[in-house]
C-alpha positions as CSV (number, residue, x, y, z in Angstrom):
1,M,71.3,157.0,105.8
2,V,74.0,157.6,108.3
3,K,76.0,160.8,107.8
4,F,79.4,161.6,109.2
5,N,81.9,164.4,109.1
6,F,85.1,163.6,107.3
7,D,87.9,166.1,107.9
8,G,89.5,167.5,104.8
9,P,92.9,166.1,103.8
10,P,95.9,167.5,105.7
11,A,98.4,169.7,104.0
12,G,102.1,169.1,103.7
13,D,104.5,166.8,102.0
14,A,105.3,164.8,105.2
15,V,101.7,163.7,105.8
16,D,100.8,160.1,105.4
17,M,97.5,160.4,103.6
18,S,96.7,156.7,104.0
19,A,97.3,156.8,107.8
20,E,95.1,159.9,108.1
21,C,92.3,158.4,106.1
22,Q,92.5,155.2,108.2
23,R,92.4,157.2,111.4
24,Q,89.2,158.9,110.4
25,L,87.5,155.7,109.0
26,L,88.5,153.4,111.9
27,P,85.8,154.5,114.4
28,L,83.1,154.1,111.7
29,L,84.3,150.7,110.7
30,R,84.6,149.5,114.3
31,E,81.0,150.6,114.9
32,I,79.7,148.8,111.8
33,V,81.6,145.6,112.7
34,Q,80.3,145.7,116.3
35,A,76.7,146.1,115.1
36,A,77.2,143.2,112.7
37,V,78.7,141.0,115.3
38,A,75.8,141.9,117.7
39,A,73.4,140.8,115.0
40,G,75.1,137.4,114.7
41,W,77.6,137.9,111.9
42,S,81.2,136.6,112.2
43,E,83.7,139.4,112.8
44,E,86.0,137.8,110.3
45,D,83.4,137.6,107.6
46,V,82.5,141.3,108.1
47,L,86.1,142.4,107.9
48,L,86.8,140.3,104.8
49,G,83.6,141.8,103.3
50,F,85.1,145.3,103.8
51,V,88.4,144.2,102.2
52,E,86.6,142.8,99.2
53,L,84.3,145.8,98.8
54,A,87.2,148.3,99.1
55,W,89.2,146.4,96.5
56,D,86.3,146.3,94.1
57,L,85.8,150.1,94.5
58,Y,89.5,150.6,93.9
59,E,89.5,148.4,90.8
60,K,86.5,150.2,89.4
61,R,88.1,153.6,90.0
62,R,91.3,152.4,88.2
63,G,89.1,151.3,85.2
64,D,87.6,154.7,85.0
65,S,90.9,156.5,84.5
């Protein structure tokens, strides 16, 4: 299992939480995509897989509320 350090959320009303989260996740996702492409996967398929996975996680969270 890969571990990574995710900084806590920034404080303040003017902070774009989505942008900050994306900033922290982008290097990790790029690394995963590069490894998948090196193994022969289509970059488009891997990126679409991330989108579908993220949406599924979001929908499940909404159902738990």
